[in-house]
C-alpha positions in Angstrom: -163.8 -7.6 189.6 -163.7 -5.6 186.4 -166.7 -7.2 184.9 -169.0 -5.4 187.4 -168.0 -2.0 186.0 -169.0 -1.9 182.3 -167.8 1.7 181.6 -164.2 1.0 180.5 -165.0 -2.3 178.8 -167.9 -0.8 176.8 -165.7 2.0 175.6 -163.0 -0.5 174.5 -165.8 -2.6 172.7 -167.1 0.5 170.9 -163.7 1.7 169.9 -162.7 -1.8 168.6 -165.8 -2.0 166.4 -165.2 1.5 165.2 -161.8 0.4 164.0 -163.2 -2.7 162.5 -165.9 -0.8 160.6 -163.9 2.2 159.4 -160.3 1.3 159.0 -160.2 -2.4 157.9 -162.8 -2.6 155.1 -161.2 0.0 152.9 -157.9 -1.8 153.2 -159.4 -5.1 152.3 -161.4 -3.7 149.4 -158.3 -2.0 148.0 -156.6 -5.3 147.7 -155.8 -6.3 144.1 -154.9 -9.7 142.8 -151.7 -10.3 140.9 -153.4 -12.3 138.2 -156.7 -10.9 137.1 -158.9 -13.4 135.4 -159.4 -13.0 131.7 -162.7 -13.5 129.9 -162.8 -16.3 127.5 -164.5 -16.2 124.1 -168.2 -17.1 123.7 -167.5 -20.1 121.5 -166.6 -23.4 123.2 -163.5 -25.3 122.2 -164.3 -28.6 120.5 -163.2 -31.6 122.5 -160.6 -33.7 120.9 -161.4 -37.5 120.7 -159.3 -39.9 122.8 -157.1 -42.1 120.7 -156.1 -44.4 123.5 -156.1 -48.2 122.8 -158.7 -49.9 124.9 -157.8 -53.5 125.9 
């Protein structure tokens, strides 16, 4: 049974985490969004009153 010999499985585990920690984070952090959010002005827009007829 392969579970009794940890040598190859431990090496695969370490190599996998090495890939996770060195290759993937720079790729994820380099991602840019198509629509960057814009900052709005400091003043709030005045709400317009509703002119709906209430019955």
